[in-house]
Legacy VTK file of the C-alpha trace (Angstrom):
# vtk DataFile Version 3.0
C-alpha trace
ASCII
DATASET POLYDATA
POINTS 104 float
-3.309 6.068 -20.488
-6.535 7.315 -18.972
-6.561 10.143 -16.469
-8.036 7.910 -13.755
-5.365 5.226 -14.211
-2.663 7.892 -14.115
-4.093 9.265 -10.842
-3.982 5.789 -9.283
-0.398 5.196 -10.414
0.682 8.479 -8.833
-1.171 7.654 -5.605
0.338 4.165 -5.232
3.932 4.487 -3.941
4.850 0.810 -3.610
4.878 -2.172 -1.295
6.150 -1.944 2.280
8.468 -4.866 3.016
8.614 -5.701 6.714
8.366 -8.625 9.087
4.766 -7.790 9.942
3.930 -7.485 6.249
5.261 -10.989 5.679
3.051 -12.342 8.439
0.030 -10.534 7.001
0.541 -12.108 3.570
-0.565 -15.488 4.930
-3.925 -13.829 5.729
-4.241 -12.412 2.183
-3.186 -8.917 3.275
-0.769 -6.661 1.434
0.983 -3.644 2.950
1.335 -0.664 0.610
2.561 2.919 0.822
0.001 5.360 -0.596
-0.505 9.097 -0.926
-1.541 10.885 2.252
-4.494 12.518 0.473
-6.291 9.212 -0.282
-9.159 7.773 1.730
-10.031 4.080 2.101
-12.542 4.030 -0.762
-10.021 5.552 -3.181
-7.311 3.096 -2.088
-9.692 0.179 -2.647
-10.699 1.443 -6.093
-7.071 2.059 -7.082
-5.894 -1.374 -5.935
-8.753 -3.155 -7.720
-8.173 -1.306 -10.990
-4.361 -1.587 -10.997
-4.016 -5.233 -9.950
-7.376 -6.704 -11.083
-8.223 -8.302 -7.715
-11.222 -8.065 -5.380
-10.559 -6.166 -2.156
-12.381 -7.056 1.067
-11.249 -4.113 3.165
-8.638 -1.447 3.755
-7.056 -0.336 7.026
-4.953 2.815 7.006
-2.570 4.558 9.348
-0.513 7.728 9.128
3.198 7.336 9.823
4.987 10.388 11.185
8.318 11.221 9.578
11.414 10.808 11.715
13.384 13.780 12.938
16.917 13.664 11.559
20.054 15.654 12.093
22.390 16.652 9.274
25.536 17.966 10.919
24.400 20.909 12.971
21.066 21.254 11.152
17.835 19.502 12.076
15.442 18.150 9.512
12.423 15.904 9.230
11.449 13.193 6.803
8.054 13.421 5.146
4.947 11.973 6.770
3.382 9.105 4.813
0.371 6.805 4.857
0.450 3.019 5.128
-2.482 0.851 4.046
-3.195 -2.794 4.829
-5.267 -4.109 1.913
-7.211 -7.350 2.514
-7.672 -9.346 -0.692
-10.563 -11.781 -1.194
-9.573 -15.440 -1.107
-10.570 -16.353 -4.667
-8.751 -17.443 -7.827
-7.523 -13.948 -8.753
-6.515 -13.227 -5.156
-4.526 -16.451 -4.875
-2.701 -15.854 -8.163
-1.856 -12.271 -7.094
-0.425 -13.471 -3.775
1.615 -16.198 -5.518
3.070 -13.700 -8.020
4.041 -11.245 -5.285
5.137 -13.755 -2.650
8.607 -12.304 -2.172
7.437 -8.687 -2.119
4.261 -8.512 -0.089
LINES 1 105
104 0 1 2 3 4 5 6 7 8 9 10 11 12 13 14 15 16 17 18 19 20 21 22 23 24 25 26 27 28 29 30 31 32 33 34 35 36 37 38 39 40 41 42 43 44 45 46 47 48 49 50 51 52 53 54 55 56 57 58 59 60 61 62 63 64 65 66 67 68 69 70 71 72 73 74 75 76 77 78 79 80 81 82 83 84 85 86 87 88 89 90 91 92 93 94 95 96 97 98 99 100 101 102 103
């Protein structure tokens, strides 16, 4: 596996399944969890190379980790980055959305 492909696989954490994500899928948008060190251009390049689709745009937001309590100790979950990836409405985009209908 090439070094670039390996970098993209490490950066891509998975799909975010939520009610809003389901509503976005009708507009050819997919919600994904990505590494906090990535910018929009890198997310676009990674998504296009991993899934072989054309990406129109990427919107990102940083999600702060929740504060949790473990008995008498306080802790915090890790911060993470969420990305809304808009896929072009073409043949490859439609087939990708049909394959991942239950996930994205």
